[in-house]
C-alpha positions, -999 to 999 in steps of 0.1 A, spaced: 194 96 110 195 75 142 219 77 171 248 53 170 248 26 196 279 43 210 261 76 216 268 93 249 241 95 277 239 132 271 232 127 234 205 101 242 188 124 267 187 154 243 175 132 214 147 118 236 137 154 246 137 165 210 115 135 200 91 143 229 88 179 217 82 168 181 56 142 191 37 170 208 35 187 174 24 155 157 -2 149 184 -17 184 180 -18 180 142 -35 146 144 -61 160 169 -69 189 146 -56 215 170 -31 229 145 -27 226 108 4 222 86 -1 258 76 1 268 112 35 250 115 48 269 86 35 302 99 50 297 133 84 289 119 85 253 131 89 242 95 107 260 67 90 269 34 108 239 19 92 215 44 123 211 66 120 211 104 135 244 116 169 242 131 158 248 167 175 232 197 153 208 216 132 202 184 154 194 155 173 161 158 202 176 138 210 205 160 242 201 178 240 190 215 252 212 244 285 193 249 296 192 213 279 214 188 296 197 159 279 164 166 242 160 157 220 142 182 201 121 157 169 102 166 168 79 196 170 42 187 140 21 194 144 -2 224 147 -39 216 142 -52 252 172 -76 249 156 -94 219 179 -110 194 171 -111 156 156 -143 143 143 -155 176 106 -156 168 87 -171 138 73 -153 108 35 -155 110 17 -161 77 -10 -136 69 -44 -141 85 -70 -150 57 -102 -130 59 -135 -150 59 -156 -152 28 -193 -153 36 -226 -153 16 -239 -119 8 -271 -128 27 -250 -127 59 -248 -89 57 -273 -68 76 -285 -44 64 -284 -59 29 -261 -40 5 -277 -16 -19 -268 0 -52 -269 35 -39 -257 43 -4 -280 32 23 -294 64 38 -323 46 56 -303 27 83 -289 51 109 -263 50 136 -260 68 170 -233 95 165 -208 95 193 -207 128 211 -169 131 206 -176 134 168 -200 164 172 -186 186 199 -202 167 228 -238 168 214 -259 138 223 -288 120 207 -278 127 171 -281 102 144 -266 99 109 -266 75 80 -251 41 89 -233 39 55 -207 66 50 -206 63 12 -217 95 -5 -254 92 -14 -272 94 -48 -266 81 -83 -231 96 -88 -217 73 -61 -240 43 -69 -221 11 -76 -214 9 -113 -222 -25 -128 -242 -35 -98 -268 -56 -117 -243 -70 -142 -217 -79 -115 -239 -85 -85 -219 -95 -54 -213 -132 -49 -190 -131 -18 -192 -109 13 -161 -100 33 -170 -80 65 -142 -64 85 -139 -40 114 -112 -14 118 -101 -15 155 -74 -7 179 -50 -34 190 -64 -65 206 -54 -102 207 -63 -125 178 -83 -156 189 -93 -170 155 -61 -169 134 -66 -185 100 -35 -187 79 -51 -215 57 -19 -237 59 -10 -265 83 11 -254 113 40 -273 99 41 -247 70 37 -218 95 67 -224 117 47 -245 141 24 -217 152 -7 -230 168 -37 -212 151 -59 -219 181 -37 -200 205 -43 -163 211 -19 -141 191 -11 -109 211 -6 -76 192 31 -73 196 60 -73 172 78 -100 191 68 -122 221 92 -103 243 81 -68 231 53 -50 249 18 -55 236 7 -25 216 -20 -1 230 -53 2 211 -44 38 203 -10 31 188 -18 2 164 -49 1 143 -55 -30 121 -83 -48 103 -101 -67 130 -78 -50 155 -52 -78 156 -21 -92 140 -8 -108 118 -18 -87 87 -49 -98 69 -51 -114 34 -81 -115 11 -84 -142 -15 -106 -137 -45 -109 -150 -81 -119 -134 -113 -156 -134 -122 -166 -136 -85 -176 -100 -74 -168 -92 -38 -188 -69 -15 -163 -56 10 -181 -41 40 -157 -20 61 -168 -10 95 -151 19 113 -149 7 149 -121 31 160 -124 52 191 -145 82 182 -123 103 206 -94 113 184 -73 122 214 -71 84 221 -50 78 190 -16 73 206 -5 107 194 -8 101 156 -33 91 130 -69 102 122 -99 80 130 -117 87 97 -108 62 70 -112 56 32 -102 22 18 -82 21 -14 -80 -13 -31 -47 -5 -47 -52 -4 -84 -84 -24 -85 -102 -22 -118 -136 -9 -107 -156 23 -104 -143 53 -85 -170 49 -58 -151 18 -47 -116 31 -52 -110 48 -18 -111 84 -30 -91 105 -4 -121 127 3 -147 100 6 -139 90 42 -163 77 69 -165 80 106 -164 58 137 -198 40 140 -203 39 102 -196 13 75 -188 16 38 -198 -10 12 -171 -14 -15 -182 -34 -46 -152 -50 -63 -164 -67 -95 -130 -85 -101 -131 -83 -139 -104 -82 -166 -98 -48 -181 -114 -45 -215 -144 -64 -202 -167 -41 -223 -147 -41 -255 -125 -72 -259 -133 -109 -261 -170 -101 -255 -180 -137 -264 -157 -151 -236 -140 -175 -261 -105 -176 -247 -97 -198 -217 -67 -177 -209 -92 -150 -198 -109 -171 -172 -112 -182 -137 -110 -215 -117 -145 -231 -117 -139 -249 -84 -138 -284 -100 -104 -283 -118 -118 -266 -149 -121 -231 -162 -150 -206 -165 -143 -184 -195 -148 -146 -190 -149 -115 -213 -120 -91 -213 -83 -91 -222 -63 -120 -207 -32 -99 -210 -46 -77 -183 -48 -105 -157 -36 -93 -123 -23 -113 -93 -10 -93 -62 -29 -64 -48 -32 -48 -14 -57 -24 2 -50 4 27 -63 36 41 -63 67 19 -76 94 43 -68 128 29 -36 142 46 -34 113 70 -26 83 47 10 80 60 0 79 97 -30 56 92 -11 31 70 18 31 93 -5 24 122 -16 -8 105 -45 0 82 -31 -22 54 -38 -57 42 -28 -79 12 -51 -92 -16 -44 -122 -39 -63 -125 -72 -66 -159 -89 -73 -166 -125 -71 -194 -150 -35 -184 -157 -25 -179 -120 -49 -202 -102 -28 -211 -71 -27 -249 -78 6 -261 -92 -6 -296 -102 -33 -287 -127 -18 -291 -162 -44 -278 -186 -22 -258 -210 -34 -225 -195 -24 -227 -158 12 -214 -153 17 -238 -124 36 -213 -102 46 -225 -67 15 -228 -45 2 -262 -35 -23 -288 -46 -50 -295 -20 -76 -270 -33 -88 -262 -68 -75 -226 -64 -58 -203 -39 -34 -228 -22 -10 -209 1 13 -238 12 42 -225 -10 28 -191 -19 38 -166 9 28 -130 13 55 -107 29 46 -72 41 78 -53 47 78 -22 68 102 -2 90 88 9 124 99 30 153 91 26 190 92 50 220 110 40 252 80 21 265 79 0 233 48 16 218 49 23 181 57 59 174 55 83 144 77 113 140 73 140 113 108 154 117 106 169 83 85 166 51 111 146 32 99 113 47 97 92 78 121 63 84 118 37 112 149 20 126 133 -15 132 127 -39 103 95 -59 104 79 -86 82 42 -92 86 43 -70 118 71 -92 133 106 -81 142 133 -98 121 116 -132 121 127 -166 109 108 -188 84 111 -226 81 110 -238 45 111 -271 27 137 -280 0 116 -269 -30 104 -238 -48 85 -210 -30 67 -180 -43 69 -148 -23 46 -118 -29 67 -90 -14 50 -56 -5 69 -25 5 44 -12 31 67 15 45 60 52 46 92 65 29 118 37 29 129 19 -2 143 -16 -1 167 -35 -23 168 -72 -16 193 -100 -21 199 -134 -6 228 -136 18 247 -161 -3 242 -141 -35 223 -169 -51 196 -165 -77 162 -149 -72 136 -152 -100 114 -122 -103 81 -131 -119 59 -101 -111 60 -63 -106 31 -46 -88 -2 -63 -95 10 -82 -126 31 -111 -138 59 -100 -161 60 -110 -198 91 -131 -189 109 -140 -157 140 -121 -147 169 -141 -132 187 -118 -107 213 -119 -80 197 -89 -64 164 -71 -70 160 -35 -81 152 -8 -55 116 -14 -44 96 18 -40 69 23 -14 37 4 -25 55 -16 -52 50 -54 -51 77 -78 -63 67 -114 -69 97 -137 -67 105 -174 -68 133 -189 -47 143 -225 -51 154 -239 -17 162 -273 -31 198 -261 -37 204 -261 1 208 -289 26 186 -295 56 198 -274 85 212 -246 63 202 -210 68 200 -182 42 187 -146 47 169 -119 29 192 -89 31 184 -52 25 211 -34 5 194 0 3 210 25 28 191 56 37 205 88 53 171 105 52 136 101 38 145 117 4 159 87 -14 183 57 -11 217 72 -4 237 41 -13 231 7 -29 255 -13 -8 273 -44 -20 262 -77 -3 295 -77 16 290 -41 28 254 -48 39 264 -79 58 293 -62 75 272 -44 101 290 -12 95 261 8 80 247 36 101 212 27 88 197 3 113 175 -13 86 204 -24 64 214 -61 65 197 -94 73 160 -91 82 144 -125 74 160 -158 81 151 -189 60 157 -221 79 159 -251 55 140 -275 77 131 -306 57 127 -322 23 96 -314 3 65 -330 16 56 -342 -19 73 -339 -54 76 -302 -65 57 -300 -97 57 -262 -98 74 -243 -126 85 -209 -138 76 -208 -175 98 -188 -200 67 -168 -210 43 -155 -183 18 -128 -194 27 -107 -224 17 -71 -225 -14 -60 -245 -6 -46 -279 -17 -10 -279 -2 0 -313 -35 0 -331 -52 23 -305 -47 59 -315 -32 83 -289 -58 109 -281 -36 131 -260 -2 136 -244 3 151 -210 33 161 -188 29 159 -151 58 172 -129 61 165 -92 81 188 -71 84 213 -42 75 249 -37 38 244 -44 12 271 -41 -20 264 -22 -52 280 -32 -65 277 4 -98 263 -5 -118 241 19 -108 210 -1 -71 218 -3 -41 204 15 -11 224 27 25 215 25 56 221 4 49 194 -22 27 196 -54 23 188 -90 24 208 -123 3 197 -153 13 206 -188 35 235 -178 11 251 -154 18 263 -119 31 239 -93 0 235 -71 -6 218 -38 -32 190 -36 -69 200 -38 -94 172 -40 -119 197 -54 -98 204 -84 -97 181 -115 -62 182 -131 -70 159 -160 -102 147 -176 -94 120 -202 -122 107 -223 -136 72 -218 -125 47 -245 -92 65 -254 -55 60 -249 -31 87 -237 7 91 -232 18 107 -199 53 118 -191 59 118 -153 87 141 -143 107 146 -111 111 183 -104 145 178 -89 161 185 -55 174 150 -50 142 133 -40 129 100 -54 91 99 -60 73 66 -65 42 78 -83 10 58 -82 -19 62 -106 -52 48 -94 -75 26 -115 -56 21 -148 -24 3 -152 2 15 -177 31 3 -198 64 21 -196 76 35 -229 108 52 -218 128 60 -187 146 94 -190 135 96 -226 149 62 -238 132 28 -241 166 12 -236 166 25 -200 136 3 -191 149 -29 -175 133 -63 -180 116 -62 -146 98 -29 -155 85 -40 -189 53 -54 -176 22 -35 -166 26 -13 -135 8 10 -112 38 26 -93 64 45 -113 97 53 -96 110 85 -111 144 85 -94 161 118 -86 158 142 -115 143 114 -137 112 109 -158 90 81 -171 69 81 -202 39 58 -200 9 49 -219 -25 40 -204 -61 34 -215 -94 46 -199 -121 19 -200 -149 2 -183 -156 24 -153 -158 61 -145 -156 87 -117 -129 106 -98 -95 90 -92 -62 100 -76 -26 102 -87 1 109 -61 35 101 -47 35 70 -26 61 83 -3 30 90 18 46 119 37 48 136 3 13 126 -5 -1 139 28 18 172 23 1 180 -10 18 158 -37 -15 145 -49 -39 154 -78 -73 143 -89 -82 132 -124 -116 122 -137 -133 101 -164 -170 98 -170 -186 65 -178 -205 75 -209 -176 85 -230 -190 120 -235 -168 151 -230 -172 168 -196 -194 198 -194 -186 202 -157 -167 180 -132 -184 157 -107 -192 174 -74 -168 168 -45 -181 149 -15 -178 166 19 -183 140 46 -197 148 81 -209 124 108 -244 135 100 -241 128 63 -223 138 31 -228 170 13 -214 181 -20 -197 212 -34 -188 222 -69 -154 211 -83 -130 231 -105 -120 219 -139 -90 239 -153 -91 250 -189 -75 224 -212 -80 195 -188 
């Protein structure tokens, strides 16, 4: 994949030239000058999505001096930086404000009264044009569901911007718990103090700065998330990759589709979009309506519990939100349009000292009633690549997937983290484009997995190494550092070795991963834990034997079974709402079709339960499939319930199919309606047509026709008729 450190100067020169040529292709694609269909037509990509074997373009074409030796990709420069020489920054907590702070005030339907001045770069150079300030599609179909019942109580206002220094860093922990980082000092947008500062076109983040952002919310406290698009309206100022139109997906949030980040509901520089996140338990309209069970509740701010309707078994904990722009999700998320989101409840309240018989008392802290972060740490893992000037680079060398050669945690290159001798909780997100991880501690000692995706498991899993973690999966784990002495060091180690973006090539042993012999630059140690001191106060946290059991669905009849296959060789219908690329999906034995956000592939009825079998179409790829909106329970892997390990037996929203494999899952359709997505979260696959739309109406009535598809423009959103295949 990447050049060896022993590569000859000739190999390095040819690899750099090949990368430059490929980056010209990516740049033209991101600027809209060419399409993926053009690349196929011109022979730059094969029908299977592979980069054509052309010298000066493909990194695997033999070089001029030795045709039997592939050039590979040029390694990212490290500027003499050694691993573990800079601290891990905690995530930057977003401000929670009163809803009255928003101007204009949020509205149930999209605000079409307030206008903005459209930048000439968005409309072919025309000047003096205006459009609606809110980019949400207008009208009742895209009105906020449950607006009156779950009126917003907290406002979070953010701006999407190019890289700039952070001057108001707020990790919400004392600097002694954040490696001594001074929160009052400016934090430059670089991956290490000795790396170059990133250009505004190469790195886009929430607020335009690093570290990554973190949103804290509690059940029963609806959030109005106002997202401003403050990116450069000139798409040619994008550093050569990414698209400056965005759509924010709150990954598996339980709310209406108008707030889900539909891939075709994007908005433009100069606009904002109001997302209404009610933060309710699933089953809120059908289960525990009298709000009688304290386990379905939320911290009341005074040490007690406010009881809520819904199913306590559906309580979630660790989410994230990220861009979902149609055909550009991979590039935009890679550029930094991603943040983490912690949800707090009566079960998982983020205060380890409150012993009320409901609170699980997981490692967190004690100063606040809820949401303590002292010993509850978010880790965003991602591989990155850099050009020779140190700017972040993206390279579609083929449609299998993109791999970086530089490991980062919270946008920091191989950092260190000082810990006390006590238990810590780590919420680990795989925020890569195509890379899988498999984590262990360098001494092989125990890791306790307590969560998978947004949910706590029914019971903890005690492991010496974690399972492979697919893109977008979240693993919540507990590590007890009291077993070490002050001054000791232990490391998180990646055991998953890639040769390409298709899948993990080898699960290495701990000894092999630590040997430094792997050709994969992201194998081995990537985060150093420094045991710095004794616990500041007695550790009263615990890991209970029972966490959150799954809902019992046995009494809910199965209304329908579906089979959805994900594979290559897809046919595109070439409509205005279709994507092009080699990937696609096949529903119930139909044709393998490329993504088309105007086509509804499934239309389950509200209030029902279905069983879906997700199949990998073969070819050696691994597809982590994500279903928006509803979580599911896994009934079988490869046809057998016994193949489902303990750490996959909770509720999930990402389903790793493994090469040639399948998963059978069951899911309900409740509480909210609209158009949702399902796709591979290897986002290169997603952007190259492995995505489908499914739809549920909010009245429970069968569809007579599908909802119209939004078509955003800088001057407003129009709609066109959608297609509902027979039998959906």
